[in-house]
N, C-alpha and C positions, 0 to 999 in steps of 0.2 A: 442238190441233196445225192447221196450215192446209198446204194444194198447193200450191206455183204450177205450173199445169198449162200455160201456155207461158212458155220465157225463151230466149233464144240465149247459151248460156253458150263458144261457140265463139267468138262475135264478137270480134273482136282488142280492143272497150274494154274487157274481162275482164283481156286475156293479162296485164297488169302485177301481178295481185291476185287472182287466181281463187280461191285459197285463201281469202283474204280475204271475200271477195264470198259463199261459199257456208256462212264460219262466221258470219258476222253474221246469212244468211238463217237457219241453226239457233238462233242467240240470240235471233231473231226470233218461234218458234215454228216454224216451216216446215220440217216432217218429208219433203216428198218434192218432187221440182224433176223436171220435164219439161222437157229442151233439144231443141231442134225443126229436123230436119231441112229446110235451102231448096238445098241443090244436092248432085249426088252427089259432085261434083268434094270438094265440103269436108266430104261425110261423114265419112273417116276423122277428122276433128279432132270432129265433136259426140260420135261413139262414142268417142274418147279422154274427152273429159267424164266420159261414163256412167261409162266404167269405173272411171275414176281416184276416182269416187264412191261409195259403200253407196247415197245417198239420190237421186242423180241419173239417169235413166233421159235414152232419146231415141226421136225418131222419126226415120223416113227419107222422102225426100221432095224434092219439086222446086218449087219458090214461082213463080206465075205470071210473076213477072218473069225467073226465067230458063230460060223455056219458049222459046224461038226458039233460046237453046244447048244447051240438056239436057233438053227435055223428053220424058215417056215415050209412045212410041209403045204398047205395051205394057209388061202389069205384072211380066213376067216378072224385072228385075229388082229393081223393087223386092220382089218375092215372095223373091226371094234374100236378100236383104240384111235384110229383116226376122225371118230365119232365128235370128240371134242373139239373144240373150238377155234382153240389155239394151235390144232396138229389142220397143219396146211398141205405137207408132200408125204410122200411114202419111199423111207430110202435112210440111208445108201443101202443101197446093194449092187452087187455085182457077179465080177470074178476078179479077182487076183490073182494071176498062176506065178508070179515072182518071188511072191513069199510063201504061198500056198499055207498058209497056217489051219485049213480047212481040206477035204478034202476035194476035187475038184465037180466029184456031183453031187455033193452036198451044197457045194457053194451052185452048181446050176441047179439043184435043184427048188433053194429058197431064193434063187433069183425071180425064177417063173413064178412060184408064189406071190412075191411081190408086186411080179407086172399084172399079176391077177386081183391082186388088191389095189393096183394103179385105175386098171378096162374099169372096177366096180364102183369105187369112189369119184372116178375121172381127177383126181389130185394127182400131181403129178408126179414121176420115178426121177427116183436123183441116183444116179448110176455111177459106181466108182468102175472102172476097169483098168486093167495093170499087165503087161504083157499075156494078155488076151482077147485082144484088139479084134481076129477076126471073127473067134465063138461069139464073142459080143456082139458082134454085128450079126451076126447072124442067127441068132437067139430074139433079139430085138425084132429081128426082118418077121423070124416066123411068128412070133406073138403077137406082132402088128397085125397080122394078118389073120388071125382070128377076132379084131376087134380093136377099135384104134385106143390108144391110151397117150395125155401127155407126158411131157418127160427132157430133163435136161442131160448131158454127160458133165458131169463137176471135176473140176483141176483138170480138164484138159490137158495130155499130154503124150497124148498116143496121134496114132498117124492117121494121114487122107483116111485109110480103111472105112476109119469109125468118126469122124469127120462128116465125109459125104453119107454115108449111111445115115445116122443121127440127122444130119438138115434133110435129109429126104423125105426121113418120118413126121417131119414136123415138127423136131425136135429141135431145145437149144444147146450153146454149147456154153457151159461159163471157164471164164482163165482165172489162173492163180498168178501167186506171186511167181512161178517158175517159169512165167515169160517175161521176165526180168533176167530172169539167170543168163552167166556169159555163155554157156552152151547151147543154150535154149534156140539156135537160128533156124531151125527146122520148126519147131512150135511157130516161133514170131512170123513167119511166112505165112503159116494156114491160118494162123489171126488175120491178116491182111488180107485173105481170099474169103475169110467169113463174110457171109452178108450181118448188116449191123440189129438186123431188127431180130437174130438170134443170140444174139452176145450176152453175157452177165458177166459179172466180175466177184471174186468172193478171195478169202483170207484160208481159207482151212486151216483156220489159229486153231489153238497152237503151231501147227506149224508151218513150213514155205512162208518164213518173213521174206517179203520183198526187198531185193534194194531201193534203197542205203540201210535197212536195218536185217540185210542176213544177217545170221547167226545170232539174233536175238527171241526169243519167244513172240510171235504171231500175235498179233491181236486186231479187232476189226478196224478200229481207226487206223490200220496198215494200208486196206485195199485201197486207200486214197493215190497210193504208189501204182499200184499195181493200174489202174483207172487211167495213170499217168502215162503208161506206157503204152497201154493198148490203144488210147488216142493217141499218142505219137503214130504208132502203127495204122492206124487207119487215117492219118490226115486231119484227126477233129481238133477240136478246142476240146480241154479236157469237162465242161461245163456241158456241153452239145455231148458228149462220150456219158458222161455225167445221169441225163435226161432221158437216153434214147436206153442203155442197162437198167435205169430206176425202170424207166416205163414197161420195157421187155420183162423184166421179174413183174411187177403187179400183173400184166396180161398174164403172164405163165401162174403164176403163185395168186392164183384172185380170188382166193378163200380170206388172204390178209388184207386189213384194210387199212388201206394208206395214209399216211399220217398228213395230219391237213396240210402241212410245208409241202406236201407235194402237186396239192391242189393242178389248175392247171398247166 
């Protein structure tokens, strides 16, 4: 069994055939999917998807792109929404200095509020970082010094500055289809060195479809291709990689109830 630890099943790209997308994931051996909150305005739709399927769970958060419009100044609203039994993570949150759709300070303030919510709930913080490696690493370290919180770097494509600091804080690293892209040699080198007990796999669907699905709309079933590449890099069989990454997911996202097939 595999877990897609990060997808966006509420996005309009999936609306016409969501049941079919989830069915294809199950047929591909994907036993659990985590659909991610990016906006509090859109959160009811995220939660509705998670409530619709037993094997889909969700997070609550405000993406850094939305920080200007919806950035959180305090953790209160996030903590309140996280009480729902299907909400198992905080985020995605973080810093995006590549697009800068929101002012940097508003991104930082919202990021810190999400961290406070993660610390209070002990639900994993789901971190997005792009072109802000040092800033992200520094904020995580500063905030961790105030009190521990669990978390992961999602769709990891950063430098060792981020991976080393994250691993040092006890975080996990989630690998997306980027690892299969031809230019991603540096990323593949980092994946080779990451501890197996900190690795997760994800699609970030509908984005970043892995080779050999590159150029198509991504969907949770395709996480199998990412897992195969990560297994190759780690010198493991796909079944062993699937077992390890799934166990890592359920340990980190401890509020998720594993399917019966995840058993022993």
